[in-house]
C-alpha positions as CSV (number, residue, x, y, z in Angstrom):
1,M,19.3,1.1,-21.0
2,S,19.8,-1.5,-18.1
3,D,21.0,-4.7,-18.1
4,P,18.4,-7.5,-17.4
5,V,18.0,-8.5,-13.8
6,L,19.4,-12.3,-12.9
7,I,16.7,-13.9,-10.8
8,A,17.5,-17.6,-11.2
9,K,19.8,-20.4,-12.7
10,G,18.8,-23.7,-14.5
11,A,20.2,-25.0,-17.8
12,T,20.8,-21.4,-18.5
13,D,20.4,-17.5,-16.6
14,I,17.1,-16.7,-16.5
15,C,16.5,-12.8,-16.2
16,I,13.7,-10.6,-16.1
17,L,14.3,-7.8,-18.7
18,P,13.7,-4.3,-17.1
19,E,11.7,-3.0,-20.2
20,M,9.2,-6.0,-18.8
21,M,9.1,-5.5,-15.1
22,S,6.2,-3.3,-15.4
23,R,3.7,-6.3,-16.6
24,H,3.5,-7.1,-13.2
25,G,4.4,-11.0,-11.5
26,L,3.5,-13.4,-8.9
27,I,5.9,-15.0,-6.2
28,A,4.0,-17.9,-5.1
29,G,4.6,-21.6,-2.7
30,A,4.4,-22.8,0.6
31,T,5.8,-21.6,3.4
32,G,9.2,-22.3,4.0
33,T,9.8,-23.0,0.5
34,G,12.0,-19.9,-0.1
35,K,9.4,-17.0,-1.5
36,T,11.1,-14.6,0.8
37,V,14.7,-15.0,-0.8
38,T,12.9,-14.8,-4.2
39,L,11.3,-10.9,-3.2
40,R,14.7,-9.9,-2.1
41,I,16.2,-11.0,-5.2
42,L,13.8,-9.0,-7.1
43,V,13.7,-6.1,-4.7
44,E,18.0,-5.8,-4.6
45,G,17.7,-6.6,-8.9
46,L,15.5,-3.5,-9.4
47,S,17.1,-1.2,-6.7
48,R,20.5,-1.6,-8.7
49,I,19.1,-0.6,-11.9
50,G,17.3,2.4,-10.3
51,V,13.6,1.7,-9.6
52,P,12.4,2.6,-6.4
53,V,10.1,-0.1,-4.3
54,F,7.6,-0.7,-1.7
55,L,7.6,-3.7,0.3
56,A,6.0,-5.1,3.6
57,D,8.0,-6.6,5.7
58,I,5.3,-9.1,7.8
59,K,7.5,-11.5,9.4
60,G,10.2,-8.5,10.4
61,D,13.3,-10.5,8.7
62,L,13.8,-8.1,5.5
63,S,15.6,-4.7,7.1
64,G,18.8,-6.5,6.4
65,I,18.5,-5.5,3.2
66,A,19.8,-2.2,4.0
67,L,23.3,-3.7,4.7
68,P,26.1,-6.0,2.8
69,G,25.6,-9.8,3.5
70,G,29.0,-12.5,4.1
71,G,29.3,-14.3,6.5
72,N,26.7,-16.9,6.2
73,P,27.6,-21.2,5.0
74,K,24.8,-21.1,3.5
75,I,24.8,-18.4,0.6
76,D,28.8,-19.3,0.5
77,E,27.2,-22.9,-1.0
78,R,24.7,-21.8,-3.1
79,I,27.5,-19.2,-4.3
80,Q,29.6,-22.0,-5.3
81,K,26.9,-24.8,-6.6
82,L,25.5,-22.1,-8.9
83,G,29.4,-21.3,-10.0
84,M,28.7,-17.2,-9.2
85,T,32.7,-16.4,-9.6
86,D,31.2,-12.5,-9.9
87,F,28.9,-12.8,-6.9
88,S,29.8,-9.8,-4.5
89,Y,27.8,-8.9,-1.3
90,G,26.1,-5.2,-1.1
91,G,23.4,-3.3,0.9
92,Y,20.9,-1.2,-0.2
93,P,19.3,2.2,0.7
94,V,16.2,1.7,2.6
95,I,13.4,4.0,4.2
96,F,11.7,2.5,7.0
97,R,7.6,3.1,7.2
98,D,5.5,2.1,9.9
99,L,1.8,2.9,10.0
100,F,2.4,2.9,14.1
101,G,5.6,5.0,13.9
102,E,7.7,2.7,16.2
103,A,10.2,0.9,13.5
104,G,10.2,3.6,11.0
105,H,8.6,6.6,10.2
106,P,4.5,7.4,10.5
107,V,2.4,6.5,7.4
108,R,-0.6,8.2,7.6
109,T,-3.7,9.7,4.9
110,T,-6.8,11.6,5.9
111,I,-10.2,10.2,6.1
112,S,-11.2,12.4,3.4
113,E,-8.4,11.2,1.1
114,M,-9.1,7.4,1.4
115,G,-12.6,7.8,0.9
116,P,-16.0,5.7,2.0
117,L,-15.5,2.5,-0.3
118,L,-12.1,1.7,1.2
119,L,-12.9,2.6,4.6
120,S,-16.1,0.7,4.9
121,R,-13.7,-2.5,4.0
122,I,-11.6,-1.6,7.0
123,L,-14.9,-1.0,9.1
124,D,-16.1,-4.1,8.0
125,L,-19.4,-2.5,7.4
126,N,-22.6,-4.2,5.3
127,E,-24.0,-2.7,2.0
128,T,-26.4,-0.8,3.8
129,Q,-23.7,0.5,6.3
130,A,-21.1,1.7,3.7
131,G,-24.4,4.1,1.9
132,V,-25.0,5.5,5.1
133,L,-20.5,6.2,5.4
134,S,-20.7,7.7,1.9
135,I,-24.0,9.9,2.7
136,V,-21.7,10.9,5.6
137,F,-18.9,11.9,3.3
138,K,-21.0,13.5,0.7
139,V,-22.5,16.1,3.1
140,A,-19.1,16.7,4.6
141,D,-17.9,17.4,1.4
142,D,-21.0,19.8,0.2
143,N,-20.5,21.6,3.4
144,G,-16.8,22.4,3.5
145,L,-16.3,19.7,6.7
146,L,-12.8,18.1,6.1
147,L,-12.1,15.1,7.7
148,L,-9.0,14.5,8.8
149,D,-8.8,12.1,11.5
150,I,-11.0,9.6,13.6
151,K,-12.9,12.0,15.7
152,D,-13.8,14.2,12.8
153,L,-15.2,11.3,11.4
154,R,-17.2,10.7,14.5
155,A,-17.8,13.8,14.5
156,M,-19.7,14.0,11.2
157,V,-21.6,10.6,11.7
158,V,-23.2,12.0,15.2
159,H,-24.1,15.2,13.4
160,V,-25.8,12.8,10.0
161,A,-27.5,11.0,12.4
162,E,-29.1,13.7,14.7
163,N,-30.0,15.9,11.3
164,A,-31.1,12.4,9.5
165,G,-34.7,14.0,8.7
166,A,-33.4,17.1,7.3
167,I,-30.6,14.8,5.7
168,K,-32.8,12.4,4.3
169,V,-34.3,14.8,1.4
170,K,-31.6,15.2,-0.3
171,Y,-29.2,12.3,0.6
172,G,-31.1,9.2,1.1
173,N,-32.4,7.2,4.3
174,V,-29.8,7.6,7.5
175,T,-30.9,4.9,10.1
176,T,-29.7,5.0,13.5
177,A,-28.5,1.1,13.7
178,S,-25.8,2.4,10.4
179,T,-24.4,5.5,12.0
180,G,-24.6,3.1,15.4
181,A,-22.7,0.5,13.2
182,I,-19.9,2.7,12.0
183,L,-19.3,4.7,15.5
184,R,-18.8,1.1,16.9
185,G,-16.1,0.3,14.0
186,L,-14.2,3.7,14.4
187,L,-14.4,2.3,18.5
188,A,-12.9,-1.0,17.3
189,L,-10.3,1.0,15.3
190,E,-9.0,3.3,17.6
191,E,-8.3,0.1,20.1
192,Q,-6.5,-1.7,17.4
193,G,-4.1,1.6,17.0
194,A,-4.8,1.6,13.9
195,D,-6.6,5.3,13.7
196,R,-2.8,7.0,13.6
197,F,-3.3,5.9,10.3
198,F,-5.5,8.9,9.7
199,G,-4.0,12.7,10.1
200,E,-1.2,14.8,9.2
201,P,0.7,15.3,7.9
202,A,-0.6,12.7,5.3
203,L,2.3,10.6,3.3
204,E,3.0,11.8,-0.2
205,V,4.2,9.5,-2.8
206,T,6.8,11.5,-4.3
207,D,8.5,10.8,-1.4
208,M,8.5,6.8,-1.9
209,I,10.0,7.5,-5.5
210,R,13.6,8.0,-5.1
211,M,17.2,7.0,-5.9
212,V,20.6,7.5,-3.6
213,E,23.8,6.8,-5.6
214,G,21.8,5.8,-8.9
215,K,20.1,3.0,-6.7
216,G,16.4,2.8,-6.1
217,V,15.1,3.4,-2.8
218,V,13.6,0.4,-0.9
219,N,10.7,1.3,1.2
220,L,10.0,-1.3,3.8
221,F,7.2,-1.0,5.7
222,A,6.6,-2.7,9.4
223,A,3.9,-5.2,9.1
224,D,4.3,-7.7,11.5
225,R,2.1,-6.0,13.9
226,L,-0.8,-4.5,12.0
227,M,-0.8,-8.0,10.7
228,Q,-3.0,-8.7,13.3
229,S,-5.6,-6.7,11.7
230,P,-5.6,-8.7,8.1
231,K,-8.2,-6.3,6.7
232,V,-6.6,-3.2,8.3
233,Y,-3.5,-4.6,6.4
234,S,-4.7,-5.5,3.2
235,T,-6.5,-2.0,3.0
236,F,-4.1,0.0,3.7
237,L,-1.8,-1.6,0.6
238,L,-4.8,-1.2,-1.8
239,W,-5.0,2.7,-0.9
240,L,-1.7,3.0,-1.2
241,L,-1.6,1.4,-4.8
242,S,-5.0,3.5,-5.7
243,E,-3.0,6.4,-4.6
244,L,0.1,6.0,-7.1
245,Y,-2.3,4.9,-9.9
246,E,-4.6,8.5,-9.3
247,N,-1.3,10.7,-8.9
248,L,1.1,9.3,-11.2
249,P,1.1,10.4,-14.9
250,E,0.8,8.6,-17.6
251,A,4.0,7.4,-18.7
252,G,3.7,4.5,-21.7
253,D,6.2,1.8,-22.4
254,L,9.5,2.5,-20.6
255,E,13.1,1.3,-20.6
256,K,12.5,0.0,-16.9
257,P,9.5,0.8,-14.4
258,K,9.4,4.0,-12.3
259,F,8.2,1.7,-9.4
260,V,7.4,-1.7,-8.3
261,F,4.7,-2.3,-5.7
262,F,5.5,-6.0,-3.6
263,F,1.6,-7.0,-2.6
264,D,2.7,-9.6,0.2
265,E,0.3,-11.9,1.8
266,A,-2.6,-11.0,-1.2
267,H,-5.0,-13.4,-0.5
268,L,-5.6,-11.1,2.2
269,L,-6.8,-8.6,-0.7
270,F,-9.5,-10.9,-2.4
271,N,-10.5,-12.3,1.3
272,D,-14.6,-11.3,1.5
273,A,-13.9,-8.5,-1.2
274,P,-17.5,-7.6,-2.2
275,K,-17.6,-8.0,-6.8
276,A,-17.6,-4.2,-7.1
277,L,-14.7,-3.6,-5.0
278,E,-13.0,-6.9,-6.9
279,E,-14.1,-5.2,-10.1
280,K,-12.0,-2.2,-9.6
281,I,-8.5,-4.1,-7.7
282,V,-8.8,-5.4,-11.4
283,Q,-9.2,-2.0,-13.2
284,I,-6.2,-0.4,-11.5
285,V,-4.1,-3.3,-11.9
286,R,-4.7,-3.7,-15.7
287,L,-4.3,0.6,-15.6
288,I,-1.3,1.1,-13.2
289,R,1.2,0.0,-15.9
290,S,0.6,2.4,-18.1
291,K,1.7,4.8,-15.4
292,G,4.9,2.9,-15.4
293,V,4.5,0.7,-12.3
294,G,4.6,-2.8,-11.4
295,V,2.6,-5.0,-9.2
296,Y,3.6,-7.9,-7.9
297,F,1.9,-10.5,-5.5
298,I,3.2,-12.8,-3.1
299,T,1.0,-15.5,-2.2
300,Q,0.6,-19.7,-1.2
301,S,-1.0,-20.2,-4.3
302,P,-1.7,-19.1,-7.8
303,S,-5.2,-20.1,-6.8
304,D,-5.5,-16.8,-4.0
305,I,-5.6,-14.5,-7.0
306,P,-8.4,-13.7,-9.2
307,E,-8.2,-15.0,-12.7
308,D,-9.0,-11.3,-14.1
309,I,-5.8,-10.6,-12.2
310,L,-3.7,-13.6,-12.6
311,G,-3.9,-13.1,-16.4
312,Q,-2.1,-9.8,-16.5
313,L,0.6,-11.1,-14.2
314,G,3.5,-11.6,-16.9
315,N,6.3,-12.5,-14.5
316,K,5.9,-16.0,-12.7
317,V,8.2,-17.8,-9.7
318,Q,6.5,-20.5,-8.2
319,H,8.0,-22.6,-5.3
320,A,7.0,-25.7,-3.6
321,L,3.6,-26.3,-3.3
322,R,2.4,-29.9,-1.5
323,A,-1.0,-32.0,-2.5
324,T,-2.0,-34.0,0.2
325,T,-6.0,-33.1,-0.2
326,P,-8.7,-32.4,-3.1
327,N,-7.8,-28.8,-2.2
328,E,-4.0,-28.7,-2.8
329,E,-4.5,-31.1,-5.5
330,K,-6.6,-28.3,-7.3
331,A,-4.3,-25.8,-6.2
332,V,-1.0,-27.5,-7.9
333,K,-2.9,-27.8,-11.1
334,T,-4.3,-24.2,-11.1
335,A,-0.4,-23.2,-10.5
336,A,0.7,-25.5,-13.0
337,R,-2.4,-24.5,-16.2
338,S,-1.2,-20.9,-15.5
339,F,2.6,-21.4,-17.1
340,R,3.3,-21.9,-20.6
341,Q,4.1,-25.5,-20.9
342,N,8.0,-27.2,-21.3
343,P,8.0,-30.3,-22.7
344,A,11.1,-31.2,-21.3
345,F,9.5,-32.4,-18.1
346,D,5.8,-32.7,-16.5
347,T,5.2,-28.8,-14.7
348,Q,2.6,-30.5,-12.3
349,K,4.5,-33.4,-11.0
350,A,7.8,-30.7,-10.6
351,I,5.6,-28.3,-8.4
352,S,5.4,-31.2,-6.2
353,E,8.9,-32.2,-6.0
354,L,10.6,-28.9,-6.1
355,G,13.4,-28.0,-3.1
356,I,13.4,-25.1,-1.0
357,G,14.8,-22.3,-2.9
358,E,14.1,-24.0,-6.0
359,A,11.3,-23.0,-8.4
360,L,9.4,-22.9,-11.9
361,V,10.1,-19.5,-13.5
362,S,8.5,-18.3,-16.3
363,V,9.7,-14.3,-17.7
364,L,8.5,-12.2,-20.4
365,D,10.9,-11.9,-23.4
366,G,11.1,-8.8,-25.6
367,Q,8.1,-9.2,-27.3
368,G,5.9,-9.5,-23.8
369,T,5.4,-13.3,-24.6
370,P,6.2,-15.7,-21.7
371,T,8.8,-17.9,-22.2
372,P,8.4,-21.5,-21.8
373,V,8.6,-22.8,-18.2
374,E,12.3,-23.2,-16.5
375,R,13.2,-25.7,-13.4
376,A,16.0,-23.2,-11.8
377,F,17.5,-22.9,-8.6
378,I,17.1,-19.2,-7.3
379,I,20.0,-16.8,-7.1
380,P,21.3,-15.9,-3.4
381,P,20.9,-12.4,-2.1
382,T,23.7,-9.7,-1.8
383,S,22.2,-8.1,1.5
384,R,22.2,-9.2,4.8
385,L,19.9,-11.7,5.9
386,Q,19.8,-11.4,9.5
387,P,17.6,-8.6,10.9
388,L,18.9,-5.2,12.2
389,S,19.4,-4.3,15.3
390,G,17.2,-1.7,16.8
391,D,20.4,1.0,17.1
392,E,21.4,-0.2,13.3
393,R,17.9,0.8,12.6
394,K,17.6,4.0,14.3
395,E,20.7,5.2,12.7
396,I,19.7,4.7,9.4
397,M,16.3,6.7,10.5
398,K,18.3,9.5,11.3
399,S,20.2,9.9,8.3
400,S,16.9,9.5,6.2
401,P,15.9,11.9,3.4
402,D,12.0,11.7,5.7
403,A,13.7,12.5,8.8
404,G,11.5,14.8,10.4
405,K,8.6,15.2,8.1
406,Y,6.3,13.0,9.0
407,D,7.5,12.4,12.4
408,T,5.2,14.8,14.3
409,A,1.5,14.7,14.3
410,I,-0.7,18.0,12.9
411,D,-4.0,18.3,14.2
412,R,-5.6,21.6,12.7
413,E,-9.1,23.0,12.0
414,S,-11.6,20.5,10.4
415,A,-15.0,18.9,10.8
416,Y,-14.8,18.4,14.6
417,E,-13.5,21.8,15.6
418,K,-16.1,23.6,13.1
419,L,-18.9,21.1,14.3
420,A,-18.4,22.0,18.1
421,L,-18.5,25.6,17.1
422,R,-21.9,25.2,15.7
423,A,-23.3,23.6,18.4
424,E,-22.0,26.6,20.5
425,P,-25.2,28.5,22.5
426,E,-26.5,30.7,20.0
427,K,-27.0,33.9,22.4
428,E,-23.3,34.9,23.9
429,S,-22.5,37.9,25.7
430,E,-20.1,40.9,23.4
431,P,-17.2,39.6,25.3
432,E,-17.6,35.9,24.7
433,K,-18.2,36.3,21.3
434,K,-15.0,38.6,20.5
435,K,-13.1,36.1,22.3
436,R,-14.7,33.2,20.1
437,T,-14.1,35.3,16.9
438,A,-10.7,36.2,17.2
439,P,-7.8,34.8,15.5
440,T,-6.5,31.3,16.6
441,T,-3.2,29.4,16.1
442,G,-3.7,25.8,16.0
443,R,-0.8,23.4,18.3
444,T,0.4,20.0,16.7
445,K,-0.4,17.1,19.4
446,T,2.9,17.7,20.6
447,G,2.4,21.6,21.1
448,A,4.1,23.0,18.5
449,P,1.9,25.5,16.1
450,S,0.0,23.9,13.5
451,R,-1.2,25.5,9.9
452,S,-4.8,26.3,11.2
453,G,-7.2,29.3,9.9
454,R,-9.7,31.3,11.9
455,A,-12.2,29.4,14.4
456,D,-14.9,31.6,13.2
457,Q,-14.3,30.7,9.4
458,P,-17.1,30.0,7.2
459,M,-18.6,26.9,5.8
460,E,-16.8,26.7,2.6
461,I,-18.7,25.7,-0.4
462,A,-17.3,22.3,-2.3
463,G,-14.4,24.7,-4.2
464,D,-12.9,26.0,-1.2
465,I,-12.7,22.6,0.8
466,A,-11.0,21.1,-2.6
467,K,-8.2,23.5,-2.0
468,S,-8.1,23.1,1.8
469,V,-7.5,19.4,1.0
470,A,-5.3,20.4,-1.5
471,R,-3.2,22.3,0.7
472,S,-3.0,19.4,3.6
473,V,-1.1,17.1,1.0
474,G,0.6,19.8,-1.0
475,T,-0.9,19.2,-4.2
476,Q,-3.8,20.7,-6.6
477,V,-7.2,19.5,-7.1
478,G,-9.1,22.1,-8.6
479,R,-12.3,24.0,-8.3
480,S,-14.4,20.3,-6.7
481,L,-13.5,17.2,-5.5
482,V,-13.0,14.8,-7.5
483,R,-12.7,11.2,-6.1
484,G,-10.9,8.2,-8.2
485,L,-11.6,4.3,-8.8
486,L,-11.6,3.5,-5.5
487,G,-13.3,6.6,-3.9
488,S,-10.3,8.6,-2.4
489,L,-9.6,12.1,-3.9
490,G,-7.8,11.6,-7.6
491,G,-7.4,14.6,-10.1
492,K,-4.5,15.5,-8.2
493,R,-1.1,17.0,-10.5
494,W,2.2,15.4,-10.2
């Protein structure tokens, strides 16, 4: 049994019970009130008890978690003020990850893995355009055409547009306007650099769930650059959350979580989200606890979170909110109502009075009931507040268990190559035909051999594409493609 995780000190010590940390949580408060330090405290506490976590480094200031702290007068002052005589500094095992492959190991998935629903959100498609994208995926699935990267999807969209008349009978109407919108969206995605997210080798969620010398690994995702594309950022995190849900087995009630996922700038997830997507997000948050995964949302105000999700967040830390406008006053009232009230003070008034590093805290007790809200000071972090230098980051990456596994992109045979092959002239000379149908070896984007099959491989049925996708991600998906709650490929074995 792991010890409770100390997070704050008020009239008493405030701790979160490990068995209740998969009941989800919320860290809220205005900019500059201490949310990032609270996030660190939770991450450090989880790592110490052997729980791996994922969090996005939005401001580029969390990398110091990898090394012990010390030499900070403000931290020393807080330690003395809170009477923490047993305080000691320490660092935590970190794996750096980066969609762009610059500040960490590259993070990729395949187009087929993400599915049409989430991709429609990234491409900012309307309902009609999203419907056409779903047709594109269905045609690809039914014809054994793997969609691995952007060029595969672009080729498939063009193929569907050129054959719209024949496709209409079985799949529905495909308009030039909709296919044009999808192609423009893909171009914009490439211009943002986010196309690097699609390809192989794809991230395996098992690589995030690790321990090093008894401590849970901190998967730190560099998101400062990605935040320039907020919808891509939020949809990427949603995809990762859905991957955890689809891949992990049922776990029931555990002594501590298998994994904890921190969703920073959580309001971006729900901005302009269609009602159907929001309902699916609510469903995943509700169900993923049974997989041993806790989800913690970090945002300015609880009012940023839909009521159906807010009601599922058992552990709450509320930093200061200022109320100078009617909307801000409403947000403060919402925050106050989300707590179990404490007769010792006025919760709504306290929210506007809190100082930096001070918070209102309520956690779940051993029976899963929220404790009355307490006013307390968040304890200081044990890791280094100063970000790592470039050289320090590189040294840690060299010794990473994922070093070399994801760093080189692979471009194997998929929809783009097969559609190009079908477009070749029907009449060829015999030498040309033999040359074309000879076994070929694909190349990686850096020139290394890849895992391609034969160039003349016939079109697979749905079962064959499922097996091909399975080979690409190292999992077993069975005889046919099974898409999960968010349209990503589900039904995988742990």
